[in-house]
PDB file of N, CA, C and O in Angstrom, chain B, residues numbered from 101:
ATOM      1  N   MET B 101      10.923  -6.773 -10.181  1.00  0.00           N
ATOM      2  CA  MET B 101       9.718  -6.333 -10.886  1.00  0.00           C
ATOM      3  C   MET B 101       9.573  -4.831 -10.735  1.00  0.00           C
ATOM      4  O   MET B 101       9.606  -4.323  -9.614  1.00  0.00           O
ATOM      5  N   LYS B 102       9.413  -4.116 -11.826  1.00  0.00           N
ATOM      6  CA  LYS B 102       9.188  -2.682 -11.786  1.00  0.00           C
ATOM      7  C   LYS B 102       7.751  -2.422 -12.211  1.00  0.00           C
ATOM      8  O   LYS B 102       7.430  -2.509 -13.397  1.00  0.00           O
ATOM      9  N   PRO B 103       6.869  -2.100 -11.241  1.00  0.00           N
ATOM     10  CA  PRO B 103       5.468  -1.898 -11.584  1.00  0.00           C
ATOM     11  C   PRO B 103       5.254  -0.573 -12.297  1.00  0.00           C
ATOM     12  O   PRO B 103       6.054   0.355 -12.179  1.00  0.00           O
ATOM     13  N   ASN B 104       4.150  -0.507 -13.043  1.00  0.00           N
ATOM     14  CA  ASN B 104       3.782   0.770 -13.634  1.00  0.00           C
ATOM     15  C   ASN B 104       3.008   1.571 -12.589  1.00  0.00           C
ATOM     16  O   ASN B 104       2.768   1.072 -11.489  1.00  0.00           O
ATOM     17  N   LEU B 105       2.617   2.796 -12.910  1.00  0.00           N
ATOM     18  CA  LEU B 105       1.971   3.664 -11.933  1.00  0.00           C
ATOM     19  C   LEU B 105       0.603   3.165 -11.490  1.00  0.00           C
ATOM     20  O   LEU B 105       0.076   3.649 -10.488  1.00  0.00           O
ATOM     21  N   SER B 106       0.014   2.216 -12.203  1.00  0.00           N
ATOM     22  CA  SER B 106      -1.312   1.727 -11.823  1.00  0.00           C
ATOM     23  C   SER B 106      -1.245   0.513 -10.896  1.00  0.00           C
ATOM     24  O   SER B 106      -2.284  -0.057 -10.562  1.00  0.00           O
ATOM     25  N   THR B 107      -0.041   0.106 -10.472  1.00  0.00           N
ATOM     26  CA  THR B 107       0.086  -1.029  -9.565  1.00  0.00           C
ATOM     27  C   THR B 107      -0.325  -0.612  -8.164  1.00  0.00           C
ATOM     28  O   THR B 107       0.111   0.428  -7.668  1.00  0.00           O
ATOM     29  N   SER B 108      -1.157  -1.413  -7.529  1.00  0.00           N
ATOM     30  CA  SER B 108      -1.572  -1.085  -6.169  1.00  0.00           C
ATOM     31  C   SER B 108      -0.788  -1.926  -5.164  1.00  0.00           C
ATOM     32  O   SER B 108      -0.265  -2.991  -5.492  1.00  0.00           O
ATOM     33  N   LEU B 109      -0.723  -1.427  -3.948  1.00  0.00           N
ATOM     34  CA  LEU B 109       0.073  -2.042  -2.897  1.00  0.00           C
ATOM     35  C   LEU B 109      -0.304  -3.492  -2.642  1.00  0.00           C
ATOM     36  O   LEU B 109       0.563  -4.290  -2.285  1.00  0.00           O
ATOM     37  N   ASP B 110      -1.562  -3.856  -2.812  1.00  0.00           N
ATOM     38  CA  ASP B 110      -1.983  -5.240  -2.571  1.00  0.00           C
ATOM     39  C   ASP B 110      -1.492  -6.201  -3.648  1.00  0.00           C
ATOM     40  O   ASP B 110      -1.600  -7.416  -3.481  1.00  0.00           O
ATOM     41  N   GLN B 111      -0.950  -5.678  -4.756  1.00  0.00           N
ATOM     42  CA  GLN B 111      -0.523  -6.513  -5.883  1.00  0.00           C
ATOM     43  C   GLN B 111       0.985  -6.690  -6.000  1.00  0.00           C
ATOM     44  O   GLN B 111       1.441  -7.472  -6.834  1.00  0.00           O
ATOM     45  N   ILE B 112       1.771  -5.987  -5.191  1.00  0.00           N
ATOM     46  CA  ILE B 112       3.223  -6.058  -5.352  1.00  0.00           C
ATOM     47  C   ILE B 112       3.780  -7.305  -4.675  1.00  0.00           C
ATOM     48  O   ILE B 112       3.143  -7.860  -3.779  1.00  0.00           O
ATOM     49  N   PRO B 113       4.960  -7.751  -5.094  1.00  0.00           N
ATOM     50  CA  PRO B 113       5.573  -8.927  -4.462  1.00  0.00           C
ATOM     51  C   PRO B 113       6.104  -8.599  -3.066  1.00  0.00           C
ATOM     52  O   PRO B 113       6.417  -7.449  -2.759  1.00  0.00           O
ATOM     53  N   LEU B 114       6.195  -9.615  -2.246  1.00  0.00           N
ATOM     54  CA  LEU B 114       6.720  -9.457  -0.895  1.00  0.00           C
ATOM     55  C   LEU B 114       8.184  -9.020  -0.928  1.00  0.00           C
ATOM     56  O   LEU B 114       8.968  -9.483  -1.757  1.00  0.00           O
ATOM     57  N   GLY B 115       8.533  -8.118  -0.009  1.00  0.00           N
ATOM     58  CA  GLY B 115       9.925  -7.754   0.205  1.00  0.00           C
ATOM     59  C   GLY B 115      10.552  -6.789  -0.775  1.00  0.00           C
ATOM     60  O   GLY B 115      11.739  -6.490  -0.651  1.00  0.00           O
ATOM     61  N   CYS B 116       9.805  -6.289  -1.744  1.00  0.00           N
ATOM     62  CA  CYS B 116      10.358  -5.344  -2.727  1.00  0.00           C
ATOM     63  C   CYS B 116       9.953  -3.918  -2.365  1.00  0.00           C
ATOM     64  O   CYS B 116       8.774  -3.642  -2.142  1.00  0.00           O
ATOM     65  N   ALA B 117      10.923  -3.018  -2.309  1.00  0.00           N
ATOM     66  CA  ALA B 117      10.645  -1.618  -1.970  1.00  0.00           C
ATOM     67  C   ALA B 117       9.966  -0.913  -3.135  1.00  0.00           C
ATOM     68  O   ALA B 117      10.323  -1.106  -4.298  1.00  0.00           O
ATOM     69  N   HIS B 118       8.988  -0.100  -2.798  1.00  0.00           N
ATOM     70  CA  HIS B 118       8.261   0.721  -3.761  1.00  0.00           C
ATOM     71  C   HIS B 118       8.068   2.108  -3.166  1.00  0.00           C
ATOM     72  O   HIS B 118       8.403   2.350  -2.006  1.00  0.00           O
ATOM     73  N   VAL B 119       7.525   3.016  -3.970  1.00  0.00           N
ATOM     74  CA  VAL B 119       7.257   4.378  -3.521  1.00  0.00           C
ATOM     75  C   VAL B 119       5.794   4.697  -3.800  1.00  0.00           C
ATOM     76  O   VAL B 119       5.289   4.401  -4.883  1.00  0.00           O
ATOM     77  N   VAL B 120       5.117   5.294  -2.837  1.00  0.00           N
ATOM     78  CA  VAL B 120       3.712   5.688  -3.014  1.00  0.00           C
ATOM     79  C   VAL B 120       3.643   6.751  -4.111  1.00  0.00           C
ATOM     80  O   VAL B 120       4.351   7.756  -4.056  1.00  0.00           O
ATOM     81  N   SER B 121       2.793   6.523  -5.098  1.00  0.00           N
ATOM     82  CA  SER B 121       2.610   7.515  -6.159  1.00  0.00           C
ATOM     83  C   SER B 121       1.317   8.306  -5.972  1.00  0.00           C
ATOM     84  O   SER B 121       1.272   9.504  -6.254  1.00  0.00           O
ATOM     85  N   ARG B 122       0.263   7.634  -5.494  1.00  0.00           N
ATOM     86  CA  ARG B 122      -1.013   8.341  -5.255  1.00  0.00           C
ATOM     87  C   ARG B 122      -1.927   7.456  -4.429  1.00  0.00           C
ATOM     88  O   ARG B 122      -1.701   6.252  -4.302  1.00  0.00           O
ATOM     89  N   LEU B 123      -2.961   8.066  -3.868  1.00  0.00           N
ATOM     90  CA  LEU B 123      -3.995   7.350  -3.123  1.00  0.00           C
ATOM     91  C   LEU B 123      -5.320   7.555  -3.832  1.00  0.00           C
ATOM     92  O   LEU B 123      -5.626   8.653  -4.296  1.00  0.00           O
ATOM     93  N   GLU B 124      -6.102   6.491  -3.911  1.00  0.00           N
ATOM     94  CA  GLU B 124      -7.401   6.572  -4.575  1.00  0.00           C
ATOM     95  C   GLU B 124      -8.345   5.577  -3.915  1.00  0.00           C
ATOM     96  O   GLU B 124      -8.184   4.365  -4.064  1.00  0.00           O
ATOM     97  N   ALA B 125      -9.330   6.090  -3.185  1.00  0.00           N
ATOM     98  CA  ALA B 125     -10.276   5.235  -2.460  1.00  0.00           C
ATOM     99  C   ALA B 125     -11.576   5.083  -3.242  1.00  0.00           C
ATOM    100  O   ALA B 125     -11.904   5.934  -4.069  1.00  0.00           O
ATOM    101  N   PRO B 126     -12.319   4.006  -2.986  1.00  0.00           N
ATOM    102  CA  PRO B 126     -13.640   3.856  -3.608  1.00  0.00           C
ATOM    103  C   PRO B 126     -14.575   4.951  -3.110  1.00  0.00           C
ATOM    104  O   PRO B 126     -14.423   5.444  -1.992  1.00  0.00           O
ATOM    105  N   ALA B 127     -15.527   5.325  -3.929  1.00  0.00           N
ATOM    106  CA  ALA B 127     -16.456   6.403  -3.580  1.00  0.00           C
ATOM    107  C   ALA B 127     -17.169   6.139  -2.249  1.00  0.00           C
ATOM    108  O   ALA B 127     -17.405   7.070  -1.480  1.00  0.00           O
ATOM    109  N   ALA B 128     -17.505   4.897  -1.978  1.00  0.00           N
ATOM    110  CA  ALA B 128     -18.221   4.555  -0.744  1.00  0.00           C
ATOM    111  C   ALA B 128     -17.320   4.633   0.494  1.00  0.00           C
ATOM    112  O   ALA B 128     -17.815   4.599   1.621  1.00  0.00           O
ATOM    113  N   SER B 129     -16.022   4.735   0.292  1.00  0.00           N
ATOM    114  CA  SER B 129     -15.074   4.775   1.413  1.00  0.00           C
ATOM    115  C   SER B 129     -14.059   5.895   1.230  1.00  0.00           C
ATOM    116  O   SER B 129     -12.869   5.695   1.474  1.00  0.00           O
ATOM    117  N   SER B 130     -14.505   7.046   0.813  1.00  0.00           N
ATOM    118  CA  SER B 130     -13.599   8.156   0.495  1.00  0.00           C
ATOM    119  C   SER B 130     -12.749   8.598   1.692  1.00  0.00           C
ATOM    120  O   SER B 130     -11.680   9.178   1.504  1.00  0.00           O
ATOM    121  N   GLU B 131     -13.213   8.332   2.920  1.00  0.00           N
ATOM    122  CA  GLU B 131     -12.447   8.711   4.117  1.00  0.00           C
ATOM    123  C   GLU B 131     -11.150   7.910   4.250  1.00  0.00           C
ATOM    124  O   GLU B 131     -10.264   8.301   5.010  1.00  0.00           O
ATOM    125  N   TRP B 132     -11.027   6.807   3.531  1.00  0.00           N
ATOM    126  CA  TRP B 132      -9.812   5.989   3.606  1.00  0.00           C
ATOM    127  C   TRP B 132      -8.574   6.768   3.169  1.00  0.00           C
ATOM    128  O   TRP B 132      -7.490   6.548   3.710  1.00  0.00           O
ATOM    129  N   VAL B 133      -8.715   7.678   2.194  1.00  0.00           N
ATOM    130  CA  VAL B 133      -7.565   8.456   1.732  1.00  0.00           C
ATOM    131  C   VAL B 133      -7.001   9.270   2.891  1.00  0.00           C
ATOM    132  O   VAL B 133      -5.792   9.250   3.125  1.00  0.00           O
ATOM    133  N   ARG B 134      -7.846   9.978   3.612  1.00  0.00           N
ATOM    134  CA  ARG B 134      -7.394  10.783   4.743  1.00  0.00           C
ATOM    135  C   ARG B 134      -6.751   9.905   5.813  1.00  0.00           C
ATOM    136  O   ARG B 134      -5.705  10.255   6.361  1.00  0.00           O
ATOM    137  N   TRP B 135      -7.370   8.775   6.108  1.00  0.00           N
ATOM    138  CA  TRP B 135      -6.853   7.866   7.122  1.00  0.00           C
ATOM    139  C   TRP B 135      -5.489   7.319   6.712  1.00  0.00           C
ATOM    140  O   TRP B 135      -4.572   7.270   7.532  1.00  0.00           O
ATOM    141  N   LEU B 136      -5.343   6.907   5.451  1.00  0.00           N
ATOM    142  CA  LEU B 136      -4.061   6.387   4.972  1.00  0.00           C
ATOM    143  C   LEU B 136      -2.972   7.464   5.026  1.00  0.00           C
ATOM    144  O   LEU B 136      -1.829   7.175   5.382  1.00  0.00           O
ATOM    145  N   GLU B 137      -3.325   8.702   4.674  1.00  0.00           N
ATOM    146  CA  GLU B 137      -2.366   9.802   4.776  1.00  0.00           C
ATOM    147  C   GLU B 137      -1.947  10.027   6.232  1.00  0.00           C
ATOM    148  O   GLU B 137      -0.772  10.263   6.515  1.00  0.00           O
ATOM    149  N   GLU B 138      -2.903   9.953   7.142  1.00  0.00           N
ATOM    150  CA  GLU B 138      -2.612  10.188   8.559  1.00  0.00           C
ATOM    151  C   GLU B 138      -1.637   9.170   9.135  1.00  0.00           C
ATOM    152  O   GLU B 138      -0.880   9.498  10.049  1.00  0.00           O
ATOM    153  N   ILE B 139      -1.638   7.955   8.629  1.00  0.00           N
ATOM    154  CA  ILE B 139      -0.717   6.942   9.160  1.00  0.00           C
ATOM    155  C   ILE B 139       0.575   6.847   8.339  1.00  0.00           C
ATOM    156  O   ILE B 139       1.421   5.996   8.613  1.00  0.00           O
ATOM    157  N   GLY B 140       0.727   7.721   7.330  1.00  0.00           N
ATOM    158  CA  GLY B 140       2.012   7.810   6.651  1.00  0.00           C
ATOM    159  C   GLY B 140       2.071   7.478   5.179  1.00  0.00           C
ATOM    160  O   GLY B 140       3.140   7.577   4.577  1.00  0.00           O
ATOM    161  N   PHE B 141       0.964   7.087   4.575  1.00  0.00           N
ATOM    162  CA  PHE B 141       0.972   6.737   3.151  1.00  0.00           C
ATOM    163  C   PHE B 141       0.822   8.008   2.322  1.00  0.00           C
ATOM    164  O   PHE B 141      -0.267   8.348   1.858  1.00  0.00           O
ATOM    165  N   MET B 142       1.949   8.700   2.151  1.00  0.00           N
ATOM    166  CA  MET B 142       1.991   9.953   1.402  1.00  0.00           C
ATOM    167  C   MET B 142       2.791   9.739   0.118  1.00  0.00           C
ATOM    168  O   MET B 142       3.729   8.941   0.110  1.00  0.00           O
ATOM    169  N   PRO B 143       2.441  10.435  -0.968  1.00  0.00           N
ATOM    170  CA  PRO B 143       3.238  10.321  -2.192  1.00  0.00           C
ATOM    171  C   PRO B 143       4.715  10.579  -1.907  1.00  0.00           C
ATOM    172  O   PRO B 143       5.076  11.536  -1.221  1.00  0.00           O
ATOM    173  N   GLY B 144       5.561   9.700  -2.451  1.00  0.00           N
ATOM    174  CA  GLY B 144       7.003   9.802  -2.264  1.00  0.00           C
ATOM    175  C   GLY B 144       7.540   8.953  -1.124  1.00  0.00           C
ATOM    176  O   GLY B 144       8.750   8.746  -1.028  1.00  0.00           O
ATOM    177  N   GLU B 145       6.659   8.455  -0.252  1.00  0.00           N
ATOM    178  CA  GLU B 145       7.091   7.633   0.888  1.00  0.00           C
ATOM    179  C   GLU B 145       7.383   6.208   0.426  1.00  0.00           C
ATOM    180  O   GLU B 145       6.656   5.653  -0.398  1.00  0.00           O
ATOM    181  N   ARG B 146       8.449   5.623   0.960  1.00  0.00           N
ATOM    182  CA  ARG B 146       8.806   4.234   0.626  1.00  0.00           C
ATOM    183  C   ARG B 146       7.885   3.265   1.356  1.00  0.00           C
ATOM    184  O   ARG B 146       7.566   3.465   2.528  1.00  0.00           O
ATOM    185  N   VAL B 147       7.458   2.208   0.656  1.00  0.00           N
ATOM    186  CA  VAL B 147       6.601   1.170   1.223  1.00  0.00           C
ATOM    187  C   VAL B 147       7.115  -0.201   0.820  1.00  0.00           C
ATOM    188  O   VAL B 147       7.800  -0.362  -0.189  1.00  0.00           O
ATOM    189  N   MET B 148       6.761  -1.189   1.644  1.00  0.00           N
ATOM    190  CA  MET B 148       7.139  -2.571   1.336  1.00  0.00           C
ATOM    191  C   MET B 148       6.065  -3.492   1.893  1.00  0.00           C
ATOM    192  O   MET B 148       5.621  -3.324   3.029  1.00  0.00           O
ATOM    193  N   LEU B 149       5.655  -4.452   1.102  1.00  0.00           N
ATOM    194  CA  LEU B 149       4.724  -5.482   1.546  1.00  0.00           C
ATOM    195  C   LEU B 149       5.545  -6.562   2.241  1.00  0.00           C
ATOM    196  O   LEU B 149       6.392  -7.199   1.615  1.00  0.00           O
ATOM    197  N   MET B 150       5.297  -6.769   3.539  1.00  0.00           N
ATOM    198  CA  MET B 150       6.108  -7.674   4.350  1.00  0.00           C
ATOM    199  C   MET B 150       5.528  -9.084   4.428  1.00  0.00           C
ATOM    200  O   MET B 150       6.282 -10.057   4.441  1.00  0.00           O
ATOM    201  N   ALA B 151       4.181  -9.211   4.480  1.00  0.00           N
ATOM    202  CA  ALA B 151       3.549 -10.532   4.611  1.00  0.00           C
ATOM    203  C   ALA B 151       2.091 -10.443   4.203  1.00  0.00           C
ATOM    204  O   ALA B 151       1.484  -9.372   4.219  1.00  0.00           O
ATOM    205  N   ARG B 152       1.542 -11.596   3.837  1.00  0.00           N
ATOM    206  CA  ARG B 152       0.113 -11.733   3.517  1.00  0.00           C
ATOM    207  C   ARG B 152      -0.489 -12.728   4.497  1.00  0.00           C
ATOM    208  O   ARG B 152       0.173 -13.680   4.911  1.00  0.00           O
ATOM    209  N   GLY B 153      -1.740 -12.507   4.866  1.00  0.00           N
ATOM    210  CA  GLY B 153      -2.434 -13.452   5.732  1.00  0.00           C
ATOM    211  C   GLY B 153      -2.541 -14.812   5.059  1.00  0.00           C
ATOM    212  O   GLY B 153      -2.552 -14.909   3.832  1.00  0.00           O
ATOM    213  N   ALA B 154      -2.620 -15.851   5.864  1.00  0.00           N
ATOM    214  CA  ALA B 154      -2.616 -17.222   5.347  1.00  0.00           C
ATOM    215  C   ALA B 154      -3.871 -17.564   4.543  1.00  0.00           C
ATOM    216  O   ALA B 154      -3.782 -18.260   3.532  1.00  0.00           O
ATOM    217  N   PHE B 155      -5.009 -17.097   4.969  1.00  0.00           N
ATOM    218  CA  PHE B 155      -6.266 -17.464   4.307  1.00  0.00           C
ATOM    219  C   PHE B 155      -6.825 -16.282   3.542  1.00  0.00           C
ATOM    220  O   PHE B 155      -7.323 -15.333   4.148  1.00  0.00           O
ATOM    221  N   GLY B 156      -6.753 -16.325   2.228  1.00  0.00           N
ATOM    222  CA  GLY B 156      -7.281 -15.258   1.386  1.00  0.00           C
ATOM    223  C   GLY B 156      -6.384 -14.040   1.274  1.00  0.00           C
ATOM    224  O   GLY B 156      -6.749 -13.062   0.621  1.00  0.00           O
ATOM    225  N   GLY B 157      -5.215 -14.082   1.904  1.00  0.00           N
ATOM    226  CA  GLY B 157      -4.282 -12.971   1.789  1.00  0.00           C
ATOM    227  C   GLY B 157      -4.624 -11.765   2.635  1.00  0.00           C
ATOM    228  O   GLY B 157      -4.038 -10.702   2.434  1.00  0.00           O
ATOM    229  N   ASP B 158      -5.542 -11.884   3.567  1.00  0.00           N
ATOM    230  CA  ASP B 158      -5.937 -10.772   4.433  1.00  0.00           C
ATOM    231  C   ASP B 158      -5.599 -11.116   5.866  1.00  0.00           C
ATOM    232  O   ASP B 158      -5.860 -12.246   6.279  1.00  0.00           O
ATOM    233  N   PRO B 159      -5.043 -10.225   6.641  1.00  0.00           N
ATOM    234  CA  PRO B 159      -4.597  -8.871   6.278  1.00  0.00           C
ATOM    235  C   PRO B 159      -3.206  -8.907   5.637  1.00  0.00           C
ATOM    236  O   PRO B 159      -2.564  -9.954   5.552  1.00  0.00           O
ATOM    237  N   LEU B 160      -2.770  -7.740   5.195  1.00  0.00           N
ATOM    238  CA  LEU B 160      -1.436  -7.556   4.660  1.00  0.00           C
ATOM    239  C   LEU B 160      -0.606  -6.821   5.702  1.00  0.00           C
ATOM    240  O   LEU B 160      -1.094  -5.887   6.338  1.00  0.00           O
ATOM    241  N   VAL B 161       0.634  -7.231   5.879  1.00  0.00           N
ATOM    242  CA  VAL B 161       1.554  -6.511   6.761  1.00  0.00           C
ATOM    243  C   VAL B 161       2.399  -5.615   5.862  1.00  0.00           C
ATOM    244  O   VAL B 161       3.093  -6.094   4.965  1.00  0.00           O
ATOM    245  N   VAL B 162       2.330  -4.300   6.114  1.00  0.00           N
ATOM    246  CA  VAL B 162       2.949  -3.311   5.243  1.00  0.00           C
ATOM    247  C   VAL B 162       3.846  -2.388   6.065  1.00  0.00           C
ATOM    248  O   VAL B 162       3.455  -1.924   7.136  1.00  0.00           O
ATOM    249  N   ARG B 163       5.029  -2.130   5.566  1.00  0.00           N
ATOM    250  CA  ARG B 163       5.916  -1.146   6.199  1.00  0.00           C
ATOM    251  C   ARG B 163       5.876   0.120   5.362  1.00  0.00           C
ATOM    252  O   ARG B 163       6.062   0.082   4.146  1.00  0.00           O
ATOM    253  N   VAL B 164       5.630   1.247   6.028  1.00  0.00           N
ATOM    254  CA  VAL B 164       5.688   2.556   5.376  1.00  0.00           C
ATOM    255  C   VAL B 164       6.623   3.405   6.220  1.00  0.00           C
ATOM    256  O   VAL B 164       6.389   3.605   7.412  1.00  0.00           O
ATOM    257  N   GLY B 165       7.671   3.896   5.602  1.00  0.00           N
ATOM    258  CA  GLY B 165       8.687   4.608   6.368  1.00  0.00           C
ATOM    259  C   GLY B 165       9.276   3.666   7.403  1.00  0.00           C
ATOM    260  O   GLY B 165       9.772   2.595   7.055  1.00  0.00           O
ATOM    261  N   LEU B 166       9.226   4.056   8.679  1.00  0.00           N
ATOM    262  CA  LEU B 166       9.745   3.223   9.764  1.00  0.00           C
ATOM    263  C   LEU B 166       8.636   2.535  10.550  1.00  0.00           C
ATOM    264  O   LEU B 166       8.911   1.910  11.574  1.00  0.00           O
ATOM    265  N   SER B 167       7.389   2.635  10.094  1.00  0.00           N
ATOM    266  CA  SER B 167       6.244   2.049  10.794  1.00  0.00           C
ATOM    267  C   SER B 167       5.723   0.828  10.054  1.00  0.00           C
ATOM    268  O   SER B 167       5.853   0.725   8.834  1.00  0.00           O
ATOM    269  N   THR B 168       5.131  -0.097  10.804  1.00  0.00           N
ATOM    270  CA  THR B 168       4.554  -1.308  10.221  1.00  0.00           C
ATOM    271  C   THR B 168       3.080  -1.378  10.607  1.00  0.00           C
ATOM    272  O   THR B 168       2.722  -1.166  11.766  1.00  0.00           O
ATOM    273  N   PHE B 169       2.228  -1.677   9.627  1.00  0.00           N
ATOM    274  CA  PHE B 169       0.784  -1.727   9.824  1.00  0.00           C
ATOM    275  C   PHE B 169       0.198  -2.988   9.202  1.00  0.00           C
ATOM    276  O   PHE B 169       0.779  -3.567   8.284  1.00  0.00           O
ATOM    277  N   ALA B 170      -0.946  -3.403   9.704  1.00  0.00           N
ATOM    278  CA  ALA B 170      -1.754  -4.436   9.056  1.00  0.00           C
ATOM    279  C   ALA B 170      -2.890  -3.717   8.343  1.00  0.00           C
ATOM    280  O   ALA B 170      -3.634  -2.955   8.960  1.00  0.00           O
ATOM    281  N   LEU B 171      -3.021  -3.960   7.051  1.00  0.00           N
ATOM    282  CA  LEU B 171      -4.090  -3.369   6.249  1.00  0.00           C
ATOM    283  C   LEU B 171      -4.925  -4.469   5.620  1.00  0.00           C
ATOM    284  O   LEU B 171      -4.417  -5.542   5.296  1.00  0.00           O
ATOM    285  N   ARG B 172      -6.201  -4.194   5.453  1.00  0.00           N
ATOM    286  CA  ARG B 172      -7.036  -5.088   4.654  1.00  0.00           C
ATOM    287  C   ARG B 172      -6.638  -4.908   3.191  1.00  0.00           C
ATOM    288  O   ARG B 172      -6.139  -3.852   2.802  1.00  0.00           O
ATOM    289  N   ARG B 173      -6.859  -5.934   2.391  1.00  0.00           N
ATOM    290  CA  ARG B 173      -6.532  -5.849   0.958  1.00  0.00           C
ATOM    291  C   ARG B 173      -7.226  -4.665   0.299  1.00  0.00           C
ATOM    292  O   ARG B 173      -6.633  -3.983  -0.538  1.00  0.00           O
ATOM    293  N   ALA B 174      -8.482  -4.415   0.670  1.00  0.00           N
ATOM    294  CA  ALA B 174      -9.237  -3.308   0.073  1.00  0.00           C
ATOM    295  C   ALA B 174      -8.585  -1.963   0.386  1.00  0.00           C
ATOM    296  O   ALA B 174      -8.592  -1.061  -0.452  1.00  0.00           O
ATOM    297  N   GLU B 175      -8.026  -1.824   1.580  1.00  0.00           N
ATOM    298  CA  GLU B 175      -7.341  -0.576   1.947  1.00  0.00           C
ATOM    299  C   GLU B 175      -6.026  -0.457   1.184  1.00  0.00           C
ATOM    300  O   GLU B 175      -5.703   0.611   0.664  1.00  0.00           O
ATOM    301  N   ALA B 176      -5.274  -1.543   1.117  1.00  0.00           N
ATOM    302  CA  ALA B 176      -3.999  -1.537   0.396  1.00  0.00           C
ATOM    303  C   ALA B 176      -4.201  -1.260  -1.093  1.00  0.00           C
ATOM    304  O   ALA B 176      -3.328  -0.682  -1.739  1.00  0.00           O
ATOM    305  N   ALA B 177      -5.333  -1.663  -1.633  1.00  0.00           N
ATOM    306  CA  ALA B 177      -5.624  -1.418  -3.045  1.00  0.00           C
ATOM    307  C   ALA B 177      -5.789   0.061  -3.350  1.00  0.00           C
ATOM    308  O   ALA B 177      -5.734   0.450  -4.517  1.00  0.00           O
ATOM    309  N   CYS B 178      -5.989   0.892  -2.345  1.00  0.00           N
ATOM    310  CA  CYS B 178      -6.114   2.333  -2.517  1.00  0.00           C
ATOM    311  C   CYS B 178      -4.765   3.018  -2.692  1.00  0.00           C
ATOM    312  O   CYS B 178      -4.695   4.159  -3.148  1.00  0.00           O
ATOM    313  N   VAL B 179      -3.694   2.318  -2.329  1.00  0.00           N
ATOM    314  CA  VAL B 179      -2.346   2.878  -2.385  1.00  0.00           C
ATOM    315  C   VAL B 179      -1.687   2.444  -3.687  1.00  0.00           C
ATOM    316  O   VAL B 179      -1.376   1.266  -3.863  1.00  0.00           O
ATOM    317  N   HIS B 180      -1.472   3.386  -4.601  1.00  0.00           N
ATOM    318  CA  HIS B 180      -0.823   3.086  -5.878  1.00  0.00           C
ATOM    319  C   HIS B 180       0.654   3.393  -5.746  1.00  0.00           C
ATOM    320  O   HIS B 180       1.041   4.408  -5.167  1.00  0.00           O
ATOM    321  N   VAL B 181       1.478   2.504  -6.291  1.00  0.00           N
ATOM    322  CA  VAL B 181       2.923   2.604  -6.102  1.00  0.00           C
ATOM    323  C   VAL B 181       3.677   2.534  -7.414  1.00  0.00           C
ATOM    324  O   VAL B 181       3.172   2.061  -8.433  1.00  0.00           O
ATOM    325  N   GLY B 182       4.897   3.020  -7.351  1.00  0.00           N
ATOM    326  CA  GLY B 182       5.849   2.911  -8.460  1.00  0.00           C
ATOM    327  C   GLY B 182       7.127   2.302  -7.925  1.00  0.00           C
ATOM    328  O   GLY B 182       7.281   2.133  -6.715  1.00  0.00           O
ATOM    329  N   ALA B 183       8.041   1.973  -8.814  1.00  0.00           N
ATOM    330  CA  ALA B 183       9.310   1.355  -8.417  1.00  0.00           C
ATOM    331  C   ALA B 183      10.131   2.328  -7.600  1.00  0.00           C
ATOM    332  O   ALA B 183      10.145   3.528  -7.874  1.00  0.00           O
ATOM    333  N   ALA B 184      10.819   1.803  -6.590  1.00  0.00           N
ATOM    334  CA  ALA B 184      11.717   2.613  -5.779  1.00  0.00           C
ATOM    335  C   ALA B 184      12.992   2.887  -6.567  1.00  0.00           C
ATOM    336  O   ALA B 184      13.441   2.061  -7.361  1.00  0.00           O
ATOM    337  N   ALA B 185      13.559   4.050  -6.334  1.00  0.00           N
ATOM    338  CA  ALA B 185      14.801   4.413  -7.043  1.00  0.00           C
ATOM    339  C   ALA B 185      15.997   3.719  -6.457  1.00  0.00           C
ATOM    340  O   ALA B 185      17.116   3.911  -6.932  1.00  0.00           O
TER     341      ALA B 185
END
């Protein structure tokens, strides 16, 4: 699957490599962009969705670069991705 630029990290299939294209947080949580950048979600960085929580899909296990994090779906939705080269 090759997502378009409006695909967010919470919507991609498990195990497929993607590249961060941009970050966009809700107005009520604008600090999320800075926090996501601080842990490695920068444009051009490779990301992969590794697992979804059993009930409701929360949290998501996400690999960015060489690090692995658990993100809430709302946080992952702030990370927009494109297909990896």
